[in-house]
N, C-alpha and C positions, 0 to 999 in steps of 0.2 A: 503494500499500499504506500501509495506516495505521500510525502509530507505535506501540509497545505501551502501554496504557494501566493493565494488571494489571501487579503486582508491589510495590506499595506495600499498606501494612494499609488506608488510608483505601478506596482503589478496591475492594480485596477485600472488605471489610465491606460495602460500599456494594452490590455484586453479590450476596452472601450475602442479605443483607435484603431486596431488591428481589424475591428468588424465596422467600424464607421457607427458605432451604436449611438442613436438618439435617445435621451429620456423621455417617455411619455407621462404626460402630467395626469392624463385620465386613468393611467394603474398606480398613481403615488408611488413612485418609484426613487426610493433613495437607499444605496447601498452602504454597507457598514465597512469603514475602512480602518477597524481599530482593533489590533490582533488581542488585546487586552482585555477588551469588551466580547469579543468572541468567544476567548475562553472563559470568561465568567457565565455567559450564557450556557455553555456546555456543562460548566461543574453545578450551575444551578439546575439546571435540568435533570443532573443524575441520571446523563448517560452512559449506557454499559453495553458489552457485548453482546448481551441476551435481550437487549430491546430493538425495536422496530418504531422508527422514528418516522411521524410524517411532518414534513417541511413543507408551509406553504409560501408560495412567494421565493424562489430561492435566489432570484436575480441572475446574476453570471455565478453563483454557485459558491460565492465565500464561504458562507456558514455552512454549505454543506460538504465540501472538504472537510470541515472541522468535525462534523455530525459523522461523516464516513469512516474517519478514523478512531470513532469511539463507539459507534452502535452497531449491532450488527447488519441491520438494515435500514436503507433510508429509500423513502419514497417522496420523492420533490414534484410539487404541483405548482406548473407555472402559466399564467395564462396569457403572457406574452411572446405570439410565435415568433418575434424576431430574438428572443434570447436561446430558443432552443439549439440552436448550432452553436452558439458560445457555450451553452452549459454543456455539448455534446464533447466540444473541445478541453474545459476546462475541470471537466469529468473523467476524461479519459483516462484508465488507469486505476479508477475507483469501483472495482466490479460488485461492491452491495449496493448500489446506487440505482434507482429507477426512476427515469423522467416521465411526468404525465403533462401533456401539454394541453390544460383544462380549466375551467372555473372551478375552484373548488365548492361554490356553494350550489353547484349544479351536479356535482360528484358524490357518489353513492359510499360514502366513508364507511358503514357497514360492509359491505360489499368487498370493498377494499381491504378491510382490517381482518376479514376471512379468508381472504386470498393470499394476502402478504405474511400474516401472523398468525394465523390458525385460529383468528376469531378473539385472540386475546388483545387486550386493551393495549392501543397505541400511545406514544408519548409524542405531543404536538409541539414543534418548537417553530418561530417564526417571526419574522421580521416585517409586522403587518402595514400594509398600506392605512394611514390615519381615518379614511372614509370608510371602509369597510371593516374594521376593528369588532364593532359591536355585531352585525350580523354573521359573523364569521364564528364568534365564541359563542353566542347564544344559539348558532344551528347546531353548533358541536352538543351542546348540552341538551337544549331542547328536543334533539333527536335521538338522544339516549345514544349515540355514539358511542362505541367501547374505549375510553381516552381513560388513562391512569392521570396524566396531568398535561398542562397547557403552561409552558413557558414562552411568551412572547414579549417582543418588544413594541411599544405603543406609546403614543402620545402622551405626558407626564401626566396632565390633567385627566386622562381617561383612567389611568394607573391609582390615581388617587380615588376617581369616584367610585372603582371597584371596590375598594377596600375600608371605606369610611362607614362610622356608624350614623344612629339618628342626630338630628338637630344641628348637623352642618349643612352650611350651602351645597356642597358636591352630592352629598345622599340624595340618593333618587330610587330609580325603578331597575337602574343597570346594578346599583350597589347590592340591592336586594336580590334580584337574579341571579348574579355571580356568585353572591355569598349562602344561597340555598343550594346551590349546585357544587359549590366547591369551597374551600379555604386560600383565600388570596394571602399572599406577602409579597412586596416590593422588593427586589432583588437589588436593585443596581438603578442609578440615576445618569442618565447618557445624554451629553451635551451635544449642541448642533454640530459641532466641526467632527465626530466621529462619522459623520454621513459624507456621503459625495450623491448628488449635490445637498448642500446643507438645508436641512428643513429650518422653517422660522422659529419653530418651537421645541422647548427642550423633550427628552422622549425619556423612557423609564422600561427596564425589565420587568415582568412582574408572573410569579409563577402561581397558577391556580391548581389547586390539589383537590383532585374529583373526590367529593365524598361517594362510598359505596350505598350510604343511606343517608337522604337529607337529614340535617339539625331538626327538622320540624315536621311533625306528621299532617298533611294535610288531603283531606277527603278529594278534593277538584284542584290539582294544581293549576288547570287553566284558568279556573275561577280565581284563585289567590293572584293568579299575575293581572286579570283584569282589573281586580280592586286597587291592587298597586297603582298600575298605569292613571286607572281613574282619581286616585288620589293624589298623583303628582301632575297629573295634566293642568290641574289650575291651583299652584301652591298659595297662593292668596287665600283661598278658599277653606274653609273649615274643611274637616273630612267627610262629614254629613252633607252638605252641599255637594264636593265633589264627586260623590257617590250618585248621589239624586239627579245631577245634571250628566251622568256618563251615557251615552248611546250603547255601551257595549254592556250594562247589566239593566236587570230587568225587576227590580225589587222596589217593593211599595215604598211609600215616606216611612210609614210605621217599620215595617221589616230592618230597614238600614237605621233608623233612629234605636230601635230597641238592641239592634246588635252592637252599636257604636256603645249605648247607654251600658252593656254589660262588660266593655272594655274598662269600665271605672276610672275614665281619665275625665271625664266632663263632655259636655255637647260641641264645646268649641275647639275640642280638639282637632289639630293638623296632621294631616296624612305624614308630614316629614319626621314628626316626632315619635311614629310608633317603631319599633323594633319589628324584625323577621317574625318572632315569636308572636308580637300582637297581630300581625297580620295575617298570620294561620289562625290563630283563635278565632279572628273575623271572619274570615272565609267560612271557616267550620261551622259558625253561628248561622250565616246564611245560607249556607248549603243544608241544612238542617231545616 
């Protein structure tokens, strides 16, 4: 197995020039050019020879080289057709890597895990384009794809949002969804100069460890998330009014008021002060 050659700016520039590559704004492409950050991601994801890794958006294959040296198998899914010949070049000699030219949101990852890893859970590692972070992560969780952990580079404020608790301004539907399915922790903050081209905002690496069983019991998962969305859609409103005004919910005014009253936090409580446990309680009350 070759040692990784990418990860420093000179080699990255050389590859881009060789193929006359132009960055596509629509794909949100920012390539990592810092070997320390790459090492940190591999360590944080705890990749070992028994692991099958799904990498989303390998770019020119910088992190893929590092993953290939650490993992048993790497499946790299890249949407940009222009990058496929580059990947075939930079990953030549890494015989445990498979490249798929596909939109990961349209890919059947459950089937992929079956084929590539005998149905055992994959580890997901990615430097995600910011505009698509949430749909990718929520897609992996909500579709109950066999995933052990997700270690991703995301926009700093999105990483913050994933791990905060009630009463903070960043707390919202994303925080609750991530914390229902996984245990999040921020591994490292990454400044803009670690990328090419430089993004305008700071980034962070966050690891999400998938729960085998969610920390709260809910009779109807989808209902709980409808309630959560309704209570954050109009943050200024009280929880009662947020739920009453939601087109996604079909409960009477009396049912909503009764359930909120049983929370014991008063009728003027707002959604942003509720914990995951309290949303589960509310959902179970309304469900019954």
